[in-house]
N, C-alpha and C positions, 0 to 999 in steps of 0.2 A: 504494500500500500504506500502510495507516494504522499509526501507532506508538501503542501503548497502554501508558502507564506503569502499573505494577502497584502496588497498595497492599494488602498482606495484613494483616488485622486479627486481633490476639489480645490479649485483656484490654484492649481499647481503645487499644492501641499499634500502630505500624507495625512489622512484623517480617518476616523471611524465614526460611524453613526450607531445609534441604538435603534433596533427594529426598523432600520431604513428611514428613520425620521431625520430629515435635513435640519430640523430645529434642535436636534440632540447630537451635536457634533463635537468631537474632541480632536484637536490638531496635534499630531505626534511628530511632525517634522516638516521643514520647508525644502528639503532636498531629497526627493524621491529616489534619484539614482544612487545616492549614498546609502539610503535605506536598502535598496535592492542589492547593492554590493555586499552589505552586511549579511543579509539573509542567505546570499550565495556562499559567502565565506563560512557561515555557520552550518552549511550542509544542505540547504534547500536545493532541490533538483529541478524545480519548475516554479515560476512565480504566477500568481493570480492577480491580475490588474483589473481595477474597475474605474471607469471614468464616470464619476457620479454626476458631474455637470452634463456629460454627454447623455446619460440616461434620462435626464430631465429635458434636455434640449432636442433629443432625437437625432443627434449627430455628434461625432467626437469633438470634444472641446480641449482636452488636455493633451493635444498631440505632441507638443514640444517635450513635455515631461515623459510621455510614453516613449518617444524616440530616444531620449537620453537614457532611460532605463535599459531599453533593448541594446543600445550601443555600449553600455557599461558592463553588462553581465554576459556570460557565455551560456548560461542555462536558458532553456526556452521560456517564453512568456505567453500566457493566454490573456485575452482582453475581452471584457464585456462593458456595455454602456453606450447606447446610441448607435449601434451597428444595424442600420435599418434599410440599406440598399446595397446592390452589388458593387457599385463604384467604391463605396466606403470600405466594404470588406476587402476588396482587391487592393485598395490603397494601404490598408493596415497590414495585410499579409505580404504583399509584394514590395511595397515601398518602405513602410515603417519596420517591417520584419517580425511581426508577432507570429507565433507558432499556431495559435488557435484563436478563432473568432467565436465569442460566446453570444448567442442570439436568444432572446427571450420574448420580448413583446411581439416581434413580427412573426414568430413561429405560431403564436396564438391567432394573431389577426390575419396573417396571410400564409396559411399552411402550404399552399401550392408553391408559393415563392420560396418558402423555407426549404421545401423538398428540392427545388431546383438548385438552391445555393449549396446544399450538401452534395448534390451530384456534380456541381461545378468544382467544388473544393473538397473532394473526398478525404476523410480523416482529419480535416482541418477546422470543422465546425462543431462546436459544442452547443447543446441545448441547455439554456439557463432556465431551470424550473424553480421559480420563487413562489412559495406557497404560504397562504395564510389559512389555517383550518383546512388544509388539503386542497384549497382552491388557488388557481394560478393568479398571481399579482403581476401587473405590468407597469410600464412607464416609470421606472425607478421606484416601484412599489406603491405608486400613488393611486392605482386603481386595482380593485380585486374583481376578477371575472367570475362567471358561473361555470367555468370549466375546471374539472379536477386535474391535478398534475398527472395522475396516472392515465387518465383519458387522453390528454394531450400527447404524452410520451408514446402511448400505444400506437398512435397514428404514424410514428416515425421509426418504429422498432425494426423495420426492414432496411433502414439506411445505414451508410458507413459513417456514423457519428463518432467524433473523437471522444465524446463523453456526454453524460447528462449530469449537470451540476445542480444538485438538489439543496435548496435552502429553505429551512423553516424560519420564516421571518420573525415569528414570536421569540425565537431563541437568539437571533442575530445581534451580537454586540451586548448581550445582557449578562454574559459571564455566569450563566446558570447551568452550563453543561448540556449534553445531548440527551434528549429524553427517548424513551422506548418507542413512542409513537413515530418519531422521526426515523428511527432505525427500521421500524416496520415498513414505513413508506418507501425507504430506500431499497429494502429487500424486495418489495413488490416490483419496483422498477428494474432491479437486477434480474429478477425472474423473467422479464421480457427479453433478456439477452443483451440489455444495454449496459455499457460500462458506466458506473455511477461514481461521482465524487461528492462527498459529504461537505456541507458548508453551513456555518451558523451554529453557534453554541459550544464549539470546542473550547474548553476553559482550563482544564488541567490534564496532566498526563494520564489520569484515569480515563478520560474521554478517548484519548488516543489508544489506550490499551483496549478499551471496549470495542472501538471501531476495528482495530487490528484483529481482534478475536473474531469479529463478524466477517472480516475480509478473508480470514483463513478458511472459513466454512463456505463463504460465497465470494470467490475470487473476482467477480464482476464489480465488487466494491473496490475501486482501484486507487482512490485517493481521499485525502481530507484537507480542506482549506482551513488554515489557522490565521486569525486576524488579531482582534483586540488582545487575546491572551499573550501574544508575542510582545505587544507594545506595553502591556501592563506587567510583563515579566512573570506571569504564572506558568508559562511554558517557554522553554528554550528550544530553538530549532534543532540543535544537535541531539538533544534528549528525545524529541518527538521522532526524528528520523531513525534513531537507534531502536526505539520501541516499535515503530511501524515495521521495521525490518525483522 
């Protein structure tokens, strides 16, 4: 199971939100590339980048910060937030150099378009499934749909997706750990044959241990994103990587 340190970008800075609420922001640094280099030094094998301004605006906003991260580290970076048309995805993959584009909102709103993007960029597109009470939330978590996360993922189970990144918004940034309900949801996604990455709620090494145990039984759980816990110091990258292995 891979550990993915998270870097959330807003106004060119590294920040964390609580439950995706833009009004509950903590700034952790004004040099994202430096932060990225630190997580790489400490053993991270892939970075999870989120353009929070982009998620709201519907197009990438923190492009300079993303570019500086990609140019600074040698490990691959995945990116979500505001990737809503082919030209933007192509720009991010081919020009900026991100490894995976994470798409959430448009997968729900334009499933045929999403299917086409995965076929155009096989193995390079991840489905971002952000759920509140099991229902898909979109547009930087500002809207909650009437579609269940499982229902949406099932539509794309036949595609060459890089991953499904499953976030339980209720847990995100709350430092309360991963609950059994979230694990059950992820197992259902994995049973569709989709590679799943856990996101939101990883707080201590006990959470990593729990996810790693699940991953040993269900190898389709391929990764865990760690955000606020790294910045608050309740988890260190090298310890998480060691435990996950």
